PASEBA-1860 file (N, C-alpha, C; in nm, 3 decimals):
! residues 208
1> MTRPRPQD> 19.828/9.687/25.577/19.837/9.743/25.442/19.861/9.629/25.352 ~ 19.791/9.622/25.244/19.790/9.525/25.153/19.914/9.528/25.062 ~ 19.973/9.425/25.016/20.082/9.415/24.931/20.041/9.453/24.784 ~ 20.113/9.545/24.719/20.067/9.572/24.577/20.082/9.449/24.484 ~ 19.984/9.429/24.401/19.994/9.315/24.319/20.069/9.341/24.192 ~ 20.139/9.246/24.136/20.217/9.268/24.009/20.112/9.276/23.888 ~ 20.147/9.346/23.799/20.060/9.363/23.682/20.071/9.237/23.588 ~ 19.964/9.165/23.578/19.965/9.040/23.507/19.922/9.076/23.358
9> SREAPRSE> 20.000/9.026/23.260/19.972/9.051/23.117/19.843/9.001/23.078 ~ 19.768/8.917/23.154/19.642/8.871/23.130/19.530/8.953/23.174 ~ 19.559/9.049/23.257/19.466/9.145/23.306/19.463/9.274/23.234 ~ 19.339/9.327/23.242/19.316/9.464/23.176/19.407/9.570/23.255 ~ 19.458/9.672/23.181/19.540/9.784/23.258/19.435/9.860/23.342 ~ 19.493/9.926/23.441/19.418/9.999/23.530/19.354/10.124/23.469 ~ 19.433/10.187/23.383/19.375/10.297/23.305/19.380/10.271/23.160 ~ 19.269/10.320/23.096/19.267/10.296/22.944/19.362/10.390/22.877
17> RSDAVWTV> 19.444/10.337/22.798/19.532/10.409/22.711/19.507/10.386/22.552 ~ 19.508/10.496/22.486/19.477/10.482/22.341/19.592/10.431/22.271 ~ 19.553/10.401/22.135/19.665/10.349/22.056/19.726/10.471/21.970 ~ 19.699/10.597/22.004/19.735/10.711/21.923/19.889/10.707/21.945 ~ 19.946/10.762/21.824/20.088/10.784/21.808/20.129/10.929/21.808 ~ 20.057/11.005/21.721/20.088/11.148/21.713/20.008/11.227/21.810 ~ 20.069/11.233/21.938/20.019/11.318/22.036/20.125/11.410/22.081 ~ 20.080/11.514/22.151/20.176/11.617/22.212/20.264/11.556/22.318
25> PNALSVLR> 20.217/11.470/22.413/20.315/11.416/22.504/20.406/11.311/22.442 ~ 20.367/11.239/22.344/20.460/11.163/22.272/20.573/11.230/22.194 ~ 20.529/11.346/22.136/20.623/11.431/22.071/20.735/11.481/22.167 ~ 20.691/11.521/22.297/20.783/11.566/22.393/20.876/11.461/22.434 ~ 20.830/11.334/22.445/20.904/11.217/22.478/21.008/11.189/22.363 ~ 20.976/11.200/22.250/21.067/11.183/22.132/21.170/11.285/22.133 ~ 21.123/11.413/22.163/21.228/11.520/22.177/21.328/11.496/22.278 ~ 21.288/11.441/22.389/21.382/11.402/22.501/21.485/11.301/22.455
33> LLLIPVFI> 21.438/11.204/22.382/21.521/11.106/22.328/21.623/11.165/22.223 ~ 21.576/11.255/22.140/21.664/11.326/22.044/21.766/11.413/22.111 ~ 21.738/11.451/22.227/21.829/11.533/22.296/21.952/11.465/22.361 ~ 21.943/11.340/22.366/22.044/11.258/22.438/22.181/11.266/22.347 ~ 22.172/11.247/22.212/22.299/11.258/22.136/22.347/11.405/22.141 ~ 22.262/11.507/22.148/22.293/11.640/22.159/22.375/11.669/22.283 ~ 22.322/11.616/22.392/22.391/11.618/22.529/22.529/11.559/22.516 ~ 22.540/11.447/22.461/22.665/11.376/22.455/22.764/11.462/22.375
41> WLLLVEES> 22.720/11.517/22.260/22.812/11.593/22.175/22.852/11.723/22.250 ~ 22.768/11.786/22.322/22.798/11.916/22.392/22.902/11.889/22.504 ~ 22.879/11.779/22.572/22.962/11.763/22.698/23.086/11.689/22.662 ~ 23.096/11.598/22.567/23.215/11.529/22.534/23.301/11.571/22.422 ~ 23.238/11.638/22.329/23.299/11.690/22.212/23.339/11.842/22.232 ~ 23.232/11.926/22.248/23.239/12.064/22.276/23.296/12.093/22.411 ~ 23.290/11.999/22.509/23.325/12.033/22.647/23.253/12.140/22.710 ~ 23.132/12.158/22.676/23.059/12.282/22.734/22.960/12.238/22.827
49> AAWAFAVL> 22.992/12.263/22.962/22.910/12.215/23.074/22.783/12.303/23.076 ~ 22.802/12.430/23.032/22.687/12.522/23.037/22.580/12.485/22.941 ~ 22.613/12.463/22.808/22.525/12.412/22.710/22.463/12.277/22.748 ~ 22.545/12.194/22.787/22.492/12.061/22.836/22.391/12.064/22.945 ~ 22.423/12.167/23.043/22.329/12.194/23.140/22.190/12.243/23.083 ~ 22.193/12.325/22.985/22.076/12.379/22.921/21.997/12.263/22.856 ~ 22.065/12.166/22.798/21.989/12.055/22.733/21.919/11.971/22.844 ~ 21.985/11.952/22.959/21.925/11.873/23.063/21.808/11.949/23.122
57> FVSGLTDW> 21.821/12.081/23.127/21.712/12.163/23.174/21.583/12.144/23.092 ~ 21.602/12.156/22.951/21.493/12.139/22.855/21.437/12.002/22.865 ~ 21.523/11.897/22.879/21.472/11.756/22.894/21.395/11.727/23.015 ~ 21.441/11.802/23.118/21.359/11.787/23.250/21.232/11.854/23.238 ~ 21.222/11.961/23.162/21.106/12.048/23.153/21.002/11.962/23.077 ~ 21.052/11.896/22.954/20.956/11.822/22.872/20.918/11.696/22.945 ~ 21.000/11.636/23.033/20.963/11.523/23.116/20.846/11.554/23.208 ~ 20.850/11.678/23.262/20.737/11.721/23.348/20.612/11.750/23.269
65> LDGKLARW> 20.627/11.814/23.152/20.521/11.850/23.073/20.440/11.740/23.000 ~ 20.508/11.631/22.963/20.458/11.527/22.895/20.340/11.458/22.975 ~ 20.386/11.437/23.093/20.289/11.376/23.196/20.165/11.461/23.226 ~ 20.190/11.587/23.240/20.080/11.688/23.277/19.998/11.701/23.154 ~ 20.055/11.706/23.028/19.968/11.725/22.909/19.887/11.609/22.877 ~ 19.946/11.484/22.912/19.877/11.362/22.884/19.749/11.356/22.966 ~ 19.750/11.421/23.083/19.624/11.417/23.168/19.543/11.522/23.128 ~ 19.590/11.642/23.106/19.508/11.758/23.076/19.440/11.750/22.940
73> LGQSSKLG> 19.508/11.693/22.836/19.459/11.684/22.711/19.389/11.543/22.684 ~ 19.388/11.463/22.786/19.326/11.323/22.759/19.409/11.244/22.659 ~ 19.541/11.257/22.645/19.614/11.187/22.541/19.716/11.091/22.595 ~ 19.680/11.016/22.706/19.751/10.906/22.745/19.746/10.792/22.644 ~ 19.869/10.741/22.616/19.870/10.637/22.504/19.961/10.524/22.549 ~ 19.944/10.410/22.483/20.032/10.303/22.498/20.177/10.333/22.472 ~ 20.191/10.402/22.354/20.327/10.438/22.308/20.391/10.518/22.402 ~ 20.315/10.621/22.471/20.370/10.709/22.563/20.413/10.644/22.693
81> ALLDPAAD> 20.337/10.540/22.730/20.364/10.460/22.850/20.509/10.380/22.827 ~ 20.546/10.376/22.711/20.680/10.305/22.679/20.790/10.413/22.668 ~ 20.750/10.521/22.599/20.852/10.616/22.561/20.916/10.682/22.687 ~ 20.824/10.731/22.779/20.858/10.810/22.885/20.962/10.733/22.981 ~ 20.931/10.610/23.034/21.031/10.544/23.110/21.152/10.501/23.032 ~ 21.138/10.471/22.910/21.257/10.447/22.827/21.353/10.560/22.825 ~ 21.293/10.672/22.807/21.388/10.799/22.796/21.446/10.819/22.937 ~ 21.381/10.791/23.051/21.433/10.806/23.181/21.549/10.712/23.204
89> RLYVIVIP> 21.532/10.582/23.153/21.634/10.482/23.185/21.760/10.517/23.095 ~ 21.750/10.582/22.985/21.854/10.615/22.902/21.938/10.713/22.956 ~ 21.858/10.821/23.009/21.924/10.943/23.068/22.004/10.895/23.189 ~ 21.939/10.806/23.276/22.008/10.769/23.400/22.135/10.687/23.365 ~ 22.138/10.616/23.252/22.259/10.547/23.222/22.363/10.625/23.145 ~ 22.316/10.707/23.043/22.402/10.774/22.957/22.478/10.899/23.033 ~ 22.398/10.967/23.105/22.466/11.085/23.183/22.568/11.048/23.273 ~ 22.556/10.943/23.366/22.674/10.909/23.448/22.789/10.862/23.372
97> ICFGIRDF> 22.770/10.784/23.264/22.885/10.743/23.178/22.959/10.862/23.126 ~ 22.888/10.957/23.073/22.939/11.086/23.027/23.016/11.151/23.135 ~ 22.965/11.155/23.255/23.020/11.222/23.372/23.152/11.159/23.411 ~ 23.147/11.025/23.396/23.270/10.945/23.419/23.379/10.983/23.338 ~ 23.344/10.986/23.201/23.446/11.023/23.108/23.512/11.160/23.121 ~ 23.421/11.247/23.171/23.471/11.385/23.205/23.527/11.410/23.344 ~ 23.541/11.283/23.425/23.587/11.292/23.566/23.507/11.372/23.652 ~ 23.372/11.386/23.630/23.291/11.446/23.719/23.255/11.371/23.844
105> VPWWLIGL> 23.239/11.240/23.817/23.192/11.143/23.909/23.276/11.017/23.897 ~ 23.316/10.955/24.013/23.402/10.835/24.018/23.333/10.720/23.952 ~ 23.407/10.641/23.875/23.353/10.524/23.808/23.287/10.414/23.899 ~ 23.334/10.404/24.014/23.262/10.301/24.109/23.124/10.338/24.137 ~ 23.091/10.474/24.153/22.961/10.517/24.178/22.880/10.500/24.048 ~ 22.930/10.522/23.926/22.861/10.490/23.802/22.831/10.351/23.788 ~ 22.927/10.264/23.832/22.903/10.119/23.830/22.782/10.076/23.906 ~ 22.755/10.150/24.028/22.640/10.112/24.107/22.509/10.152/24.035
113> IVGRDLLL> 22.511/10.261/23.972/22.393/10.301/23.895/22.365/10.216/23.775 ~ 22.462/10.190/23.698/22.443/10.111/23.581/22.418/9.965/23.615 ~ 22.492/9.914/23.715/22.471/9.772/23.771/22.337/9.749/23.816 ~ 22.285/9.858/23.891/22.146/9.835/23.944/22.048/9.809/23.828 ~ 22.062/9.890/23.723/21.966/9.864/23.616/21.972/9.735/23.537 ~ 22.103/9.694/23.533/22.123/9.559/23.476/22.070/9.450/23.553 ~ 22.076/9.454/23.690/22.025/9.357/23.782/21.872/9.368/23.783 ~ 21.821/9.480/23.761/21.667/9.498/23.745/21.612/9.437/23.629
121> FATAPLLK> 21.690/9.454/23.512/21.648/9.392/23.390/21.655/9.234/23.392 ~ 21.736/9.188/23.487/21.742/9.044/23.505/21.619/8.981/23.562 ~ 21.538/9.070/23.609/21.407/9.008/23.673/21.309/8.977/23.563 ~ 21.325/9.051/23.444/21.219/9.038/23.335/21.199/8.897/23.297 ~ 21.289/8.812/23.265/21.277/8.669/23.231/21.198/8.593/23.341 ~ 21.225/8.613/23.460/21.168/8.538/23.568/21.015/8.582/23.575 ~ 20.981/8.711/23.568/20.846/8.761/23.566/20.765/8.709/23.446 ~ 20.837/8.708/23.338/20.771/8.673/23.202/20.733/8.516/23.216
129> SRGVTALP> 20.816/8.449/23.284/20.779/8.297/23.294/20.663/8.277/23.377 ~ 20.621/8.383/23.460/20.497/8.361/23.526/20.384/8.454/23.473 ~ 20.397/8.494/23.351/20.297/8.572/23.280/20.288/8.708/23.329 ~ 20.387/8.765/23.403/20.383/8.895/23.455/20.472/8.985/23.358 ~ 20.409/9.097/23.321/20.482/9.191/23.240/20.573/9.291/23.312 ~ 20.516/9.341/23.431/20.597/9.432/23.502/20.540/9.434/23.651 ~ 20.630/9.473/23.747/20.589/9.487/23.880/20.539/9.622/23.901 ~ 20.455/9.645/24.001/20.404/9.787/24.025/20.509/9.883/24.062
137> TLYVGKAA> 20.506/10.006/24.010/20.617/10.097/24.028/20.619/10.135/24.188 ~ 20.732/10.126/24.241/20.743/10.173/24.383/20.762/10.322/24.398 ~ 20.719/10.380/24.508/20.735/10.522/24.533/20.888/10.551/24.547 ~ 20.952/10.461/24.618/21.101/10.476/24.642/21.179/10.475/24.506 ~ 21.129/10.399/24.407/21.188/10.390/24.285/21.179/10.535/24.219 ~ 21.046/10.589/24.222/21.022/10.715/24.161/21.105/10.826/24.226 ~ 21.117/10.819/24.368/21.206/10.918/24.435/21.350/10.905/24.399 ~ 21.402/10.775/24.368/21.533/10.761/24.335/21.565/10.826/24.197
145> TFALMSAF> 21.473/10.793/24.104/21.495/10.856/23.970/21.489/11.003/23.971 ~ 21.396/11.064/24.057/21.377/11.205/24.080/21.506/11.270/24.133 ~ 21.569/11.200/24.233/21.689/11.240/24.294/21.806/11.246/24.191 ~ 21.816/11.145/24.114/21.924/11.123/24.020/21.904/11.235/23.912 ~ 21.793/11.240/23.851/21.763/11.339/23.749/21.790/11.483/23.794 ~ 21.768/11.508/23.929/21.788/11.631/23.975/21.936/11.659/24.008 ~ 22.002/11.553/24.046/22.152/11.558/24.072/22.228/11.603/23.943 ~ 22.197/11.546/23.831/22.279/11.561/23.704/22.290/11.711/23.668
153> PWLLAGQI> 22.179/11.792/23.654/22.196/11.929/23.620/22.266/12.001/23.724 ~ 22.252/11.977/23.849/22.327/12.049/23.959/22.477/12.019/23.955 ~ 22.500/11.898/23.921/22.645/11.855/23.905/22.714/11.938/23.781 ~ 22.639/11.941/23.672/22.684/12.007/23.568/22.710/12.148/23.586 ~ 22.605/12.211/23.660/22.626/12.350/23.692/22.744/12.368/23.792 ~ 22.770/12.272/23.873/22.881/12.287/23.957/23.014/12.276/23.889 ~ 23.024/12.251/23.751/23.138/12.257/23.674/23.168/12.400/23.623 ~ 23.063/12.482/23.635/23.081/12.620/23.588/23.171/12.710/23.689
161> DGVVGTVC> 23.262/12.780/23.635/23.351/12.860/23.721/23.267/12.968/23.792 ~ 23.320/13.009/23.908/23.259/13.114/23.981/23.167/13.063/24.096 ~ 23.078/13.161/24.144/22.987/13.144/24.250/22.889/13.027/24.214 ~ 22.841/13.021/24.093/22.744/12.930/24.046/22.797/12.788/24.072 ~ 22.919/12.759/24.031/22.976/12.624/24.042/22.996/12.596/24.194 ~ 23.038/12.692/24.274/23.062/12.662/24.412/22.942/12.632/24.493 ~ 22.823/12.699/24.456/22.695/12.667/24.525/22.637/12.534/24.472 ~ 22.644/12.513/24.336/22.570/12.403/24.284/22.645/12.268/24.304
169> HPIGWAFL> 22.763/12.267/24.324/22.841/12.144/24.334/22.797/12.056/24.450 ~ 22.800/12.113/24.565/22.762/12.020/24.686/22.616/11.987/24.681 ~ 22.532/12.070/24.622/22.388/12.041/24.608/22.367/11.921/24.511 ~ 22.448/11.912/24.410/22.442/11.810/24.309/22.486/11.669/24.386 ~ 22.594/11.677/24.458/22.629/11.557/24.534/22.540/11.510/24.635 ~ 22.472/11.602/24.695/22.377/11.566/24.804/22.269/11.486/24.724 ~ 22.214/11.534/24.615/22.108/11.466/24.545/22.158/11.334/24.502 ~ 22.283/11.324/24.442/22.334/11.209/24.386/22.352/11.089/24.490
177> IWGVGLYL> 22.399/11.126/24.615/22.416/11.030/24.720/22.281/10.979/24.759 ~ 22.183/11.070/24.785/22.048/11.039/24.812/21.993/10.937/24.698 ~ 22.005/10.989/24.575/21.947/10.913/24.466/22.010/10.763/24.453 ~ 22.132/10.758/24.466/22.207/10.622/24.455/22.156/10.534/24.568 ~ 22.150/10.591/24.684/22.101/10.502/24.794/21.952/10.458/24.785 ~ 21.860/10.537/24.737/21.723/10.506/24.700/21.723/10.399/24.591 ~ 21.816/10.432/24.491/21.808/10.343/24.372/21.855/10.199/24.408 ~ 21.942/10.180/24.496/21.987/10.047/24.533/21.877/9.990/24.625
185> WSLVLYWI> 21.819/10.064/24.717/21.718/10.004/24.792/21.591/9.962/24.715 ~ 21.555/10.046/24.615/21.446/10.002/24.533/21.482/9.867/24.454 ~ 21.605/9.853/24.419/21.652/9.724/24.364/21.616/9.604/24.454 ~ 21.657/9.630/24.583/21.620/9.507/24.675/21.474/9.484/24.684 ~ 21.400/9.593/24.692/21.247/9.571/24.700/21.190/9.508/24.577 ~ 21.244/9.541/24.464/21.191/9.486/24.341/21.226/9.329/24.335 ~ 21.343/9.300/24.385/21.389/9.161/24.372/21.312/9.079/24.482 ~ 21.274/9.144/24.592/21.194/9.077/24.689/21.055/9.044/24.622
193> QTVAVVRT> 21.003/9.139/24.562/20.865/9.118/24.490/20.883/9.005/24.384 ~ 20.992/9.006/24.300/21.018/8.904/24.203/21.023/8.763/24.260 ~ 21.089/8.755/24.367/21.107/8.626/24.443/20.967/8.576/24.485 ~ 20.876/8.671/24.538/20.749/8.649/24.584/20.659/8.599/24.466 ~ 20.676/8.661/24.352/20.600/8.616/24.229/20.636/8.477/24.189 ~ 20.764/8.446/24.184/20.817/8.323/24.130/20.771/8.211/24.231 ~ 20.769/8.243/24.357/20.731/8.142/24.474/20.584/8.121/24.469 ~ 20.501/8.220/24.440/20.351/8.201/24.455/20.280/8.173/24.333
201> MPPRSVTG> 20.342/8.204/24.217/20.261/8.191/24.092/20.321/8.077/24.008 ~ 20.255/7.986/23.947/20.302/7.872/23.887/20.352/7.925/23.735 ~ 20.450/7.852/23.675/20.500/7.904/23.555/20.382/7.896/23.450 ~ 20.391/7.985/23.365/20.283/8.012/23.273/20.262/7.889/23.174 ~ 20.376/7.808/23.153/20.354/7.691/23.071/20.262/7.586/23.131 ~ 20.259/7.590/23.263/20.193/7.495/23.342/20.038/7.518/23.337 ~ 20.009/7.652/23.338/19.867/7.694/23.339/19.818/7.707/23.193 ~ 19.900/7.700/23.095/19.850/7.709/22.968/19.854/7.835/22.919
END
């Protein structure tokens, strides 16, 4: 099996993306970003787990829709390629911190999630020095994000009194443990790829 190649900033992208800004998928991504402060207010100020769960449900639905619509409508854009992962990263960081403030999740576990992203961001200067903008997305990384984004609404539903909370709470923790494990493993794989890039590609300044 061939090793996936990093995306070099000097190479053409694999799929053509337009420069369009006003598209339906981009509008959905912006909506997801706008829902973040709404979620924070509902969970930390109003202390309403039910309404915060509703916001996460809507954000998850728009996350699924924007990718589908981009393909169905032929509206893949450069801006959308930035907005969608940016929204994912913000949710993965903001939601655990809010959960920690509400004592839904222990802080050491939140530290693993946030620390992983910080260590991943640390690869950017090394890749940039070799003229590489980003590494190819790994399936395990996508699976980790999916597990974490699935865990959050289940954990919120687990805070609701009654049968709903009793059923949802262990499901949320199962997704969370699975997601954190995959999240940390993907970090190891990304760093292995980063080291390989640094060792095999000359600094960009050398090549001009």
